[in-house]
C-alpha positions in Angstrom: 0.0 0.0 0.0 1.3 3.5 -0.9 2.0 6.4 1.4 -1.5 8.0 1.0 -3.1 4.7 2.0 -0.8 4.3 5.0 -1.8 7.8 6.3 -5.5 6.9 5.8 -5.0 3.7 7.8 -3.4 5.6 10.6 -6.2 8.1 10.7 -8.7 5.2 11.1 -6.9 3.6 14.0 -8.0 4.9 17.4 -5.5 5.5 20.1 -6.5 4.8 23.7 -5.9 7.8 25.9 -7.5 6.9 29.3 -8.8 3.6 30.6 -9.6 2.4 34.1 -12.3 -0.3 34.8 -13.2 1.6 38.0 -14.2 4.9 36.3 -16.0 6.3 33.4 -14.5 8.9 31.0 -16.9 10.8 28.7 -17.3 13.6 26.1 -13.6 14.5 25.4 -13.2 18.1 24.1 -10.0 19.6 22.7 -9.0 23.2 23.0 -8.3 25.2 19.9 -4.6 24.2 19.8 -5.1 20.6 20.6 -2.9 21.0 23.7 -5.6 20.4 26.4 -8.4 18.0 26.6 -11.5 18.5 28.8 -13.8 15.6 29.7 -16.1 14.5 32.5 -15.5 11.5 34.8 -16.5 9.9 38.0 -12.8 9.2 38.9 -12.5 9.1 42.7 -16.2 10.0 43.0 -18.2 6.9 41.9 -21.4 7.8 40.1 -20.9 11.6 40.5 -19.3 13.1 37.4 -17.0 16.2 37.4 -15.0 18.1 34.8 -11.3 17.4 34.3 -8.7 19.2 32.2 -5.7 17.2 30.8 -2.6 19.2 29.7 -1.4 16.9 26.9 2.0 18.6 26.9 2.9 18.2 30.6 0.7 15.2 31.1 -1.0 16.8 34.2 -4.7 16.0 34.7 -6.6 18.4 36.9 -10.1 18.1 38.3 -11.8 21.5 38.0 -15.4 21.0 39.4 -16.3 19.4 42.7 -19.2 18.5 45.0 -20.6 15.3 46.6 -24.1 16.1 45.4 -23.3 18.2 42.3 -22.6 16.4 39.0 -21.2 18.1 35.9 -21.1 17.4 32.2 -19.5 19.0 29.2 -21.0 20.0 25.9 -19.0 19.1 22.8 -19.6 22.2 20.8 -17.6 25.3 19.7 -18.5 28.5 17.9 -16.4 27.5 14.8 -17.1 23.8 14.9 -13.4 23.3 15.9 -11.8 23.4 19.3 -12.2 26.5 21.5 -10.5 27.9 24.6 -13.9 27.8 26.4 -16.8 25.4 26.6 -20.1 25.5 28.5 -20.8 22.9 31.2 -23.9 22.0 33.1 -24.0 21.2 36.8 -26.9 19.2 38.3 -27.9 19.1 41.9 -28.2 15.3 42.5 -30.4 15.8 45.7 -33.0 18.1 44.2 -36.4 16.8 42.9 -37.1 17.9 40.3 -33.5 18.4 39.2 -31.8 21.8 39.4 -29.4 22.4 36.6 -27.3 25.5 36.1 -24.7 26.5 33.5 -21.0 27.5 33.8 -18.4 28.3 31.2 -15.0 26.6 31.5 -11.7 28.2 30.4 -9.6 25.3 29.3 -6.4 27.3 29.5 -6.7 28.3 33.1 -9.1 25.6 34.4 -11.3 28.4 35.8 -15.1 28.2 35.6 -17.5 31.1 35.4 -21.1 30.9 36.6 -23.6 31.7 33.9 -27.0 30.9 35.5 -28.2 30.5 39.1 -31.6 29.5 40.5 -33.9 26.6 41.2 -34.8 25.7 37.6 -33.1 23.8 34.7 -30.8 25.4 32.2 -29.7 22.7 29.8 -28.1 21.7 26.5 -26.0 24.9 25.9 -24.5 25.4 22.4 -22.5 28.4 21.2 -23.9 30.5 18.3 -20.6 32.4 18.2 -18.0 33.5 20.7 -20.4 35.8 22.5 -23.8 34.0 22.4 -25.0 30.6 23.6 -28.4 29.0 23.2 -30.0 26.5 25.7 -33.3 25.3 26.8 -34.9 26.4 30.0 -37.2 24.1 32.0 -39.4 25.8 34.6 -39.6 23.5 37.6 -42.8 25.1 38.7 -44.9 23.9 35.7 -42.5 21.7 33.7 -42.7 23.9 30.6 -39.6 24.2 28.4 -38.5 27.0 26.1 -35.5 28.0 24.1 -33.4 30.9 25.2 -30.2 32.7 24.2 -27.6 34.4 26.5 -25.2 37.2 25.6 -22.1 36.1 27.5 -20.6 39.5 28.0 -23.4 40.9 30.1 -25.4 37.7 31.0 -28.6 39.0 29.3 -31.1 36.2 28.6 -33.6 36.4 25.7 -36.5 34.0 25.3 -36.7 32.6 21.8 -39.8 30.4 22.0 -42.9 30.7 24.2 -42.9 27.3 25.8 -46.2 26.2 24.4 -44.6 23.2 22.6 -42.1 22.2 25.3 -39.2 23.2 23.0 -35.8 21.6 23.9 -32.3 20.7 22.6 -31.5 23.7 20.5 -28.8 23.1 17.9 -27.7 26.3 16.1 -26.0 26.2 12.7 -24.4 29.0 10.7 -22.7 28.9 7.4 -19.2 30.3 7.0 -20.4 33.8 6.2 -23.1 33.9 8.8 -23.1 35.4 12.3 -25.8 35.5 14.9 -27.1 38.7 13.3 -27.1 37.5 9.7 -29.8 35.6 7.8 -27.5 32.7 7.3 -27.9 31.5 10.9 -30.4 28.8 11.6 -31.4 26.8 14.7 -33.2 23.5 15.0 -34.8 22.0 18.0 -37.2 19.3 19.3 -40.7 20.1 20.5 -43.1 17.8 22.3 -46.9 18.1 22.0 -48.5 18.2 25.5 -51.7 16.7 24.1 -50.4 13.8 22.0 -47.0 13.4 23.7 -45.3 13.1 20.3 -41.9 14.7 19.6 -41.2 16.5 16.3 -38.2 18.6 15.0 -38.5 22.2 13.9 -36.1 24.8 12.5 -36.1 28.5 11.7 -33.9 31.4 11.2 -32.4 32.8 14.4 -34.6 35.5 15.8 -32.1 37.0 18.2 -30.0 39.9 17.0 -27.4 42.1 18.6 
């Protein structure tokens, strides 16, 4: 086989990075330079997941979120579709019923987290639109309704995108190369669940939030 074929074969072969039968390692996420890897794991906290950052140059692995009753997960998304220096994470209060979920943003370079939301409701499934805006779905723990929202990261302003009548959830924004969150090339898709029939459908529309 020639050189091109050899390179293709190497790309297809997976290289094991972490393995331990005692723990789970999930949702790996590289930074923009490929020098750090974030993931969540229950290492040393069985059944309760926290965020870790692995410096692939020095080999140092560092746990960056904590809590015996607070579990954290990481979203595998970036504004450009490539690695980024930041990523949103969701923290769930394991003792609350219904669940309480709030969002933070993790800086992969420093390992520092920044609180984005607080309260007794559920802020879930965050995705970047661009470097300054994330979308997520908000679930009201008082009545169980869900709606799509967007947050401007510089000032924390939250804007409601849907009214919650259809229990909208799981936003997934998409922009072509020339689009931004203020341009007509930006689209978002999401799932919605009919309260009457309990059926789930998928919708999409141009973004309605502009800065």
